[in-house]
Residue frames as qw, qx, qy, qz and C-alpha x, y, z in Angstrom:
[[0.003, -0.887, -0.461, 0.006, 0.00, 0.00, 0.00],
 [0.436, 0.223, 0.008, 0.872, 1.45, 3.34, -1.03],
 [0.099, -0.642, -0.413, 0.638, 0.75, 6.63, 0.73],
 [0.291, 0.624, 0.419, 0.592, -0.82, 9.46, -1.23],
 [0.205, -0.470, -0.253, 0.820, -0.67, 13.19, -0.59],
 [0.236, 0.710, 0.525, 0.406, -3.10, 15.67, -2.05],
 [0.249, -0.785, -0.151, 0.546, -2.43, 19.36, -2.11],
 [0.347, 0.918, -0.084, -0.172, -0.75, 22.15, -4.06],
 [0.758, -0.077, 0.328, 0.558, 2.19, 21.40, -6.33],
 [0.106, 0.811, -0.157, -0.554, 4.04, 24.14, -8.22],
 [0.804, 0.405, 0.363, 0.241, 4.32, 23.50, -11.95],
 [0.375, -0.491, 0.278, 0.735, 7.47, 25.03, -13.43],
 [0.257, 0.219, 0.666, 0.665, 6.19, 24.87, -16.99],
 [0.085, -0.746, -0.587, -0.303, 2.80, 26.50, -16.25],
 [0.183, 0.243, -0.315, 0.899, 4.22, 28.87, -13.58],
 [0.563, -0.392, -0.055, -0.725, 1.18, 28.19, -11.42],
 [0.277, -0.187, 0.852, -0.402, 0.11, 26.10, -8.44],
 [0.603, -0.029, -0.607, -0.518, -1.97, 23.04, -9.26],
 [0.628, -0.261, 0.534, -0.502, -4.19, 21.06, -6.89],
 [0.755, 0.239, -0.558, -0.246, -3.57, 17.35, -7.48],
 [0.848, -0.425, 0.277, -0.156, -2.84, 14.06, -5.74],
 [0.476, 0.634, -0.608, 0.038, 0.54, 12.35, -5.74],
 [0.928, -0.158, -0.321, 0.105, 2.35, 9.28, -4.47],
 [0.358, -0.858, 0.353, -0.110, 4.65, 9.64, -1.45],
 [0.893, 0.221, -0.274, 0.281, 8.18, 8.20, -1.84],
 [0.566, -0.770, 0.162, 0.245, 11.26, 8.38, 0.39],
 [0.505, 0.804, -0.303, 0.080, 14.38, 9.78, -1.26],
 [0.777, 0.219, -0.440, 0.394, 18.00, 8.71, -0.78],
 [0.170, 0.379, -0.442, 0.795, 18.58, 11.35, 1.90],
 [0.148, -0.295, -0.839, 0.433, 15.58, 10.22, 3.99],
 [0.258, 0.234, 0.138, -0.927, 13.19, 12.97, 2.96],
 [0.413, 0.470, 0.776, -0.082, 9.64, 12.23, 1.94],
 [0.080, 0.249, -0.368, -0.892, 8.57, 13.55, -1.46],
 [0.581, 0.491, 0.558, -0.331, 5.22, 13.63, -3.16],
 [0.123, -0.211, 0.654, 0.716, 5.40, 12.98, -6.90],
 [0.497, 0.579, 0.559, -0.324, 2.57, 13.69, -9.31],
 [0.360, 0.235, 0.561, 0.707, 1.80, 14.79, -12.88],
 [0.150, 0.283, 0.078, -0.944, 0.45, 18.22, -13.83],
 [0.464, 0.475, 0.731, -0.157, -3.17, 17.82, -14.96],
 [0.360, 0.836, 0.051, -0.411, -2.79, 20.66, -17.51],
 [0.372, 0.767, -0.476, -0.218, 0.56, 20.14, -19.29],
 [0.982, 0.062, -0.179, -0.012, 1.67, 16.66, -18.14],
 [0.295, 0.648, -0.560, 0.424, 4.96, 17.74, -16.51],
 [0.694, -0.259, -0.614, 0.275, 6.24, 15.71, -13.56],
 [0.265, -0.796, 0.111, -0.533, 5.71, 17.53, -10.26],
 [0.661, -0.058, -0.604, 0.441, 7.71, 17.05, -7.05],
 [0.330, -0.783, 0.060, -0.524, 6.98, 18.41, -3.59],
 [0.377, 0.208, -0.742, 0.513, 9.27, 17.98, -0.56],
 [0.605, -0.617, -0.397, -0.310, 7.29, 17.03, 2.54],
 [0.403, -0.769, 0.387, -0.310, 9.50, 16.33, 5.56],
 [0.073, 0.435, -0.891, 0.110, 11.78, 13.82, 7.17],
 [0.728, -0.133, -0.587, -0.327, 10.41, 10.28, 7.35]]
């Protein structure tokens, strides 16, 4: 079971905040990140959450 996080992600291509839902993964340095796809342009979005 994977954790999900829903909230605002900043899209670099659109230069706007997008409300979407993403999957939570733990990076190499121990930080949790939410990864999603922009619903408008399809760019990968990444949001740093906090230490796991």
